[in-house]
C-alpha positions as CSV (number, residue, x, y, z in Angstrom):
1,M,2.6,24.1,-83.2
2,P,0.8,25.8,-80.3
3,F,2.0,29.7,-81.1
4,A,0.4,32.8,-80.0
5,H,1.9,35.9,-81.2
6,V,1.6,38.5,-78.2
7,N,3.1,41.4,-77.4
8,H,5.2,41.9,-80.3
9,T,7.0,38.1,-79.5
10,R,5.9,34.4,-80.7
11,I,5.3,32.6,-77.1
12,F,5.0,28.7,-77.1
13,Y,2.5,27.7,-75.4
14,R,0.8,23.9,-74.2
15,M,-2.5,23.5,-73.2
16,E,-3.6,20.2,-71.4
17,G,-6.1,18.6,-69.5
18,R,-10.4,18.7,-69.6
19,S,-12.0,21.0,-70.6
20,G,-13.9,22.6,-67.9
21,N,-11.4,22.4,-64.7
22,P,-10.3,24.9,-63.1
23,M,-7.1,26.9,-64.9
24,L,-4.0,26.7,-63.4
25,V,-0.4,28.3,-65.3
26,L,2.9,26.9,-64.8
27,S,5.9,29.4,-65.4
28,H,9.8,28.1,-65.9
29,S,13.2,29.2,-63.9
30,L,15.5,31.4,-65.8
31,G,17.7,28.8,-68.2
32,C,14.8,26.0,-68.5
33,D,11.4,25.7,-70.2
34,H,8.0,24.7,-69.8
35,N,9.2,20.8,-69.5
36,M,10.7,21.4,-66.2
37,W,7.0,21.2,-65.3
38,S,6.8,17.2,-66.5
39,P,7.0,15.6,-63.1
40,Q,3.9,17.6,-62.0
41,M,1.7,16.9,-65.2
42,P,0.0,12.9,-64.5
43,D,-1.1,14.9,-60.7
44,L,-2.3,18.0,-61.9
45,L,-4.2,16.9,-64.8
46,E,-6.6,15.0,-62.2
47,H,-7.8,18.5,-61.1
48,F,-7.0,21.0,-63.1
49,Q,-7.0,22.2,-66.6
50,V,-2.5,23.5,-67.4
51,L,-1.3,25.9,-69.5
52,R,2.9,25.7,-69.8
53,Y,4.6,28.0,-71.9
54,D,8.4,29.0,-72.8
55,S,9.4,32.4,-71.3
56,R,10.8,34.9,-74.1
57,G,14.2,33.7,-75.2
58,H,13.5,30.4,-73.9
59,G,12.5,27.1,-75.3
60,A,10.5,27.1,-78.9
61,S,9.8,31.3,-78.2
62,D,10.9,34.1,-79.5
63,V,14.2,35.7,-78.9
64,P,14.2,39.8,-78.9
65,D,16.6,41.5,-79.4
66,G,18.1,43.8,-76.3
67,D,17.4,43.8,-72.7
68,Y,14.2,42.2,-71.6
69,T,11.9,43.9,-68.8
70,L,9.7,42.1,-65.8
71,E,7.1,44.2,-67.9
72,D,7.6,42.3,-70.5
73,L,7.3,39.2,-69.0
74,G,4.2,39.9,-66.9
75,Q,2.8,40.9,-70.7
76,D,3.8,38.2,-72.7
77,L,1.7,35.8,-70.2
78,L,-1.2,39.0,-69.4
79,Q,-1.1,38.6,-73.2
80,L,-1.3,34.7,-73.4
81,L,-4.5,34.7,-71.2
82,D,-6.2,36.9,-73.3
83,H,-5.1,35.4,-76.4
84,L,-6.5,31.6,-74.8
85,E,-9.4,33.6,-73.2
86,I,-8.8,33.0,-69.5
87,P,-10.3,35.4,-67.5
88,Q,-8.9,34.1,-64.4
89,T,-6.8,31.5,-63.4
90,A,-4.1,29.9,-60.7
91,F,-0.4,30.8,-60.8
92,C,2.4,28.9,-59.9
93,G,6.0,30.0,-60.8
94,L,9.3,29.0,-59.9
95,S,12.3,31.4,-59.9
96,M,11.8,33.6,-62.9
97,G,8.4,32.8,-63.0
98,G,8.0,33.6,-59.3
99,A,8.7,37.0,-60.2
100,A,6.5,37.0,-63.2
101,G,3.5,36.0,-60.7
102,Q,4.4,38.7,-58.6
103,W,4.0,41.2,-61.3
104,L,0.8,39.8,-62.5
105,A,-0.5,39.4,-59.0
106,L,0.5,43.8,-58.5
107,N,-0.8,45.0,-62.2
108,A,-3.5,42.0,-63.0
109,P,-5.0,40.9,-59.3
110,H,-8.3,40.1,-61.0
111,R,-6.7,37.3,-63.1
112,L,-5.6,35.3,-60.2
113,N,-7.1,33.8,-57.8
114,A,-4.3,31.9,-56.3
115,L,-0.5,32.5,-56.7
116,V,2.4,29.7,-55.9
117,L,5.6,31.6,-55.4
118,A,8.9,28.9,-55.5
119,N,12.5,29.7,-54.9
120,T,12.2,33.1,-55.8
121,S,12.4,36.6,-54.2
122,P,11.1,40.1,-54.1
123,K,14.8,40.8,-55.9
124,F,16.9,38.6,-57.2
125,G,21.0,39.5,-55.9
126,T,22.9,42.6,-56.6
127,P,23.8,44.3,-60.4
128,D,27.3,43.2,-59.7
129,V,26.5,39.5,-60.0
130,W,24.3,39.5,-63.1
131,A,26.4,41.9,-64.9
132,D,29.4,39.0,-64.2
133,R,26.5,36.7,-65.0
134,R,26.0,38.0,-68.4
135,K,29.6,38.7,-69.2
136,A,30.4,35.2,-68.7
137,V,27.6,33.9,-71.3
138,A,28.5,36.7,-74.0
139,D,32.4,36.1,-74.1
140,G,31.7,31.8,-73.4
141,G,28.3,30.9,-74.4
142,M,26.2,28.8,-72.1
143,A,28.3,26.3,-71.5
144,A,30.7,28.9,-69.8
145,I,28.3,28.6,-66.8
146,A,26.6,25.5,-66.5
147,D,28.6,23.8,-63.9
148,A,28.0,26.8,-62.1
149,V,24.1,26.4,-62.3
150,I,23.1,23.0,-62.2
151,Q,25.4,23.3,-58.8
152,R,22.9,26.0,-57.6
153,F,19.7,24.2,-59.2
154,F,20.2,20.7,-57.4
155,L,21.7,19.8,-54.1
156,P,25.4,17.9,-54.5
157,R,23.9,14.3,-54.3
158,N,21.4,14.9,-57.3
159,Q,23.5,17.2,-59.5
160,A,24.4,13.8,-61.5
161,S,20.5,12.6,-61.8
162,G,18.9,12.1,-64.7
163,A,16.7,15.0,-64.2
164,A,20.1,17.4,-63.7
165,Q,21.7,16.1,-66.5
166,S,17.4,17.4,-68.6
167,V,18.0,20.8,-67.5
168,R,21.7,21.0,-68.6
169,S,20.7,19.9,-71.7
170,V,17.9,22.4,-72.0
171,L,20.4,25.1,-70.2
172,L,23.1,24.0,-73.2
173,G,20.2,25.0,-76.3
174,T,18.9,28.0,-74.3
175,D,20.0,31.3,-76.7
176,P,22.7,33.4,-74.7
177,R,20.5,36.5,-75.9
178,G,17.9,35.4,-74.8
179,Y,19.3,33.9,-71.5
180,T,20.9,37.8,-70.9
181,G,17.7,39.4,-71.2
182,C,16.0,37.5,-68.9
183,C,18.9,37.9,-66.6
184,A,18.4,41.8,-67.2
185,A,14.6,41.3,-66.0
186,L,15.6,40.1,-62.7
187,R,18.7,42.4,-62.0
188,D,16.1,44.9,-62.0
189,C,12.8,43.8,-60.5
190,D,12.7,45.1,-57.0
191,H,8.9,44.2,-55.6
192,R,10.1,44.8,-52.0
193,A,8.1,48.3,-51.4
194,H,4.2,46.8,-53.2
195,L,4.1,43.2,-51.3
196,A,1.7,44.3,-49.5
197,R,-0.9,44.8,-52.1
198,I,-0.7,41.3,-53.5
199,S,-4.2,40.3,-52.4
200,V,-4.1,37.2,-53.4
201,P,-4.0,34.1,-51.4
202,A,-0.2,33.0,-52.1
203,L,2.0,29.3,-51.2
204,V,5.4,30.8,-51.3
205,I,8.2,27.6,-51.4
206,G,11.7,27.9,-50.6
207,S,14.6,26.2,-48.7
208,D,17.3,27.6,-46.6
209,Q,19.6,25.2,-49.0
210,D,19.2,27.3,-51.9
211,P,22.2,29.1,-53.0
212,S,20.1,31.0,-55.2
213,T,17.3,32.2,-53.7
214,P,17.9,31.2,-49.8
215,W,14.6,31.1,-47.3
216,K,16.1,34.0,-45.3
217,D,15.8,37.6,-47.3
218,N,13.9,35.7,-50.2
219,G,11.0,33.7,-49.9
220,E,10.8,34.4,-46.3
221,I,10.2,37.9,-47.1
222,L,7.4,37.2,-49.4
223,A,5.8,34.5,-46.8
224,R,6.0,37.3,-44.3
225,E,4.5,41.1,-46.4
226,I,2.1,39.5,-48.5
227,P,-0.6,39.6,-46.6
228,L,-2.6,36.3,-47.2
229,A,0.4,34.1,-47.9
230,R,2.0,31.2,-45.9
231,G,5.8,29.5,-46.6
232,L,6.3,25.9,-46.6
233,L,10.1,25.2,-46.7
234,L,11.5,22.0,-48.7
235,Q,15.2,20.1,-48.0
236,T,15.6,21.3,-51.8
237,A,18.4,23.3,-53.8
238,H,16.8,25.9,-56.2
239,L,14.8,23.7,-58.6
240,S,12.5,21.9,-56.0
241,N,10.1,20.6,-58.2
242,L,12.3,18.4,-59.8
243,E,14.5,17.2,-56.6
244,Q,11.7,16.5,-54.7
245,P,8.8,16.0,-57.4
246,R,6.1,14.3,-55.0
247,A,6.4,16.6,-52.5
248,F,6.3,20.1,-54.2
249,T,2.8,18.3,-56.1
250,G,1.5,17.5,-52.9
251,A,2.1,20.8,-51.1
252,L,0.8,22.3,-54.8
253,L,-2.3,20.7,-54.6
254,E,-3.1,20.7,-51.0
255,F,-3.1,24.5,-50.9
256,L,-4.9,24.7,-54.6
257,L,-7.8,22.5,-53.7
258,S,-8.4,23.3,-49.6
259,G,-10.8,25.4,-50.0
260,E,-12.4,22.7,-51.8
261,R,-12.2,20.0,-49.6
262,S,-12.5,22.5,-46.3
263,A,-15.8,24.0,-47.7
264,D,-17.8,20.8,-47.4
265,P,-16.2,17.4,-46.4
266,L,-19.2,15.1,-46.6
267,K,-19.9,16.5,-50.2
268,A,-16.1,16.2,-50.9
269,G,-15.8,12.3,-49.4
270,M,-19.0,11.5,-51.1
271,S,-17.7,13.0,-54.7
272,V,-14.7,10.6,-53.7
273,R,-16.3,7.9,-52.5
274,R,-18.3,7.4,-55.7
275,Q,-15.0,7.7,-58.2
276,V,-13.2,5.1,-56.2
277,L,-16.0,2.4,-55.2
278,G,-18.5,3.8,-58.1
279,D,-22.4,5.2,-57.8
280,E,-24.0,1.8,-57.7
281,H,-22.3,0.8,-54.6
282,V,-23.0,4.3,-52.8
283,E,-26.5,4.7,-53.6
284,Q,-26.7,1.4,-52.1
285,S,-24.9,2.0,-48.8
286,W,-26.8,5.2,-48.7
287,A,-30.5,3.6,-49.2
288,N,-29.5,1.0,-46.5
289,A,-28.9,3.1,-44.1
290,T,-31.0,3.0,-41.0
291,Q,-31.4,5.6,-38.3
292,L,-28.8,3.3,-36.5
293,T,-26.1,2.9,-39.7
294,R,-26.8,6.7,-40.9
295,P,-24.2,8.6,-38.6
296,F,-21.3,5.5,-39.3
297,Q,-21.8,6.6,-42.9
298,E,-21.6,10.0,-42.6
299,L,-18.5,9.8,-40.4
300,I,-16.5,7.1,-43.3
301,T,-17.6,9.4,-45.5
302,R,-16.7,12.8,-43.7
303,Y,-13.0,11.1,-42.6
304,A,-12.1,8.1,-44.7
305,W,-12.7,9.5,-47.8
306,G,-13.2,13.5,-47.2
307,A,-10.2,14.1,-44.9
308,V,-7.9,10.8,-46.5
309,W,-9.0,9.9,-49.4
310,A,-9.4,12.6,-50.5
311,R,-5.8,14.4,-50.3
312,P,-3.6,15.2,-53.1
313,G,-0.5,13.5,-51.8
314,L,-1.0,10.1,-52.9
315,D,-3.3,9.4,-56.4
316,H,-6.0,6.9,-56.3
317,R,-4.1,4.0,-57.6
318,T,-1.6,4.3,-55.2
319,R,-3.9,3.9,-52.6
320,R,-6.2,1.3,-54.1
321,L,-3.3,-0.9,-53.7
322,L,-2.2,0.3,-50.2
323,V,-6.1,-1.1,-49.2
324,M,-5.8,-3.7,-51.2
325,A,-2.5,-5.3,-49.2
326,I,-4.1,-3.7,-45.7
327,T,-7.3,-5.4,-45.5
328,A,-5.8,-8.7,-47.1
329,A,-2.8,-8.8,-44.1
330,R,-5.6,-8.3,-42.0
331,S,-8.1,-10.9,-43.3
332,Q,-10.6,-8.2,-43.6
333,W,-11.5,-10.3,-46.6
334,D,-15.2,-8.5,-47.4
335,E,-13.4,-4.7,-47.7
336,F,-10.5,-6.5,-50.1
337,R,-13.5,-7.7,-52.4
338,L,-14.8,-4.3,-52.2
339,H,-12.0,-2.7,-53.3
340,L,-10.5,-5.1,-55.6
341,R,-14.0,-5.0,-57.1
342,A,-14.0,-1.4,-57.4
343,A,-10.4,-1.3,-58.6
344,L,-10.9,-4.1,-60.8
345,D,-13.9,-1.8,-62.6
346,H,-11.8,1.1,-63.0
347,G,-9.0,-0.4,-64.9
348,M,-6.6,-1.6,-62.6
349,E,-4.1,-3.8,-64.4
350,H,-3.9,-7.7,-63.3
351,A,-0.1,-7.1,-63.0
352,D,-0.5,-4.0,-60.4
353,V,-2.9,-6.5,-58.3
354,Q,-1.0,-9.9,-58.6
355,E,2.4,-7.2,-57.9
356,T,0.7,-5.9,-54.9
357,L,-0.8,-9.7,-53.7
358,L,3.2,-11.0,-54.0
359,Q,4.1,-8.3,-51.3
360,V,1.1,-9.7,-49.1
361,A,3.1,-13.3,-49.4
362,V,6.2,-11.7,-48.3
363,Y,5.6,-9.5,-45.7
364,A,1.8,-10.6,-44.3
365,G,2.1,-14.5,-44.9
366,A,1.1,-17.0,-47.4
367,P,-1.9,-17.7,-46.5
368,A,-3.2,-14.4,-46.2
369,A,-1.6,-14.3,-49.8
370,N,-3.4,-17.1,-51.0
371,T,-7.1,-16.3,-50.0
372,A,-6.3,-13.0,-51.8
373,F,-5.5,-14.4,-54.7
374,R,-8.3,-17.4,-54.5
375,I,-10.7,-13.9,-54.3
376,A,-8.8,-12.1,-56.9
377,K,-8.9,-14.8,-59.0
378,E,-12.8,-15.2,-58.6
379,E,-13.2,-10.9,-59.3
380,I,-11.1,-11.3,-62.6
381,E,-13.2,-14.1,-64.0
382,R,-16.7,-12.5,-62.9
383,P,-18.8,-12.1,-65.6
384,V,-18.6,-8.2,-66.4
385,K,-21.8,-6.3,-67.0
386,S,-23.1,-5.3,-70.5
């Protein structure tokens, strides 16, 4: 099991992704654990090496006695980065994780290159609110607050969902001592007077339907007072990454990758074009370009590949299926064959092709699907180069 002994505490962590990719740290909410980020992981691992960890008092990490401070939570993370020899990282934290991210940005800004603060605040409620919650847990255990927490974490329509039930299980399994210790850290958190010192580019995600940290007077303050911050509202309750996982992940990747894409859209487009169609096809297209056609090659590379295919909102598999369906529906058979061949060469399963073409049959007509199935059969049976 991957544990690190840091700041007099044993912290559980998971490091995933290709070594050499940019680093991203994910920090979870109060009452959750590192698995909260599972919906984001497949897309994030396409671009980042990702570090998730259980905050002290949660999950598989130690549960020190007594109240915790935000400095405790921040030092846990800072020393974990030292232990793993991570000099700099992007960071995304939700709720309590966002409070830890603010501490890190204020106390070790050189360790961050980007900051995402989701459903969080520079100051969390009043001491009375935290006193009541701590007493309820001390008297009745985690079950005493489980229903109220789920009602804050999820909109009514999502409170019986599988995601909500999983969060409830983690919440009920959380050590009450760890939960109340972290409540103390959030009770005493107040970064309002220091936000202007945060120099890291930041994305603040929030919601005006979040009962715990409604946008007004919480995320709104972060987005306004942090100099390089911009805000984004999603229609969720508190756990926005679980209620709208695709929108959350898309916004996260759009923010973290925007510099790479905008710096040189032609270069970015060329990289994606090679990933999708293969080096041989791209090199041949450029080698065959003439003075007449080269501007067109640059245009489609910059805009089709650099501006659309490079967007993180859909993965390449989904975009391949969409292109195949659209080109088949429009009888653009050269383009259909090109993208089908590239998809098969990159591991697209025959079942995916079959389901896509059945959709074409229903919505674009049997003649288009008939031709598409014939071409698909030819490509599937095509001898593979040794």
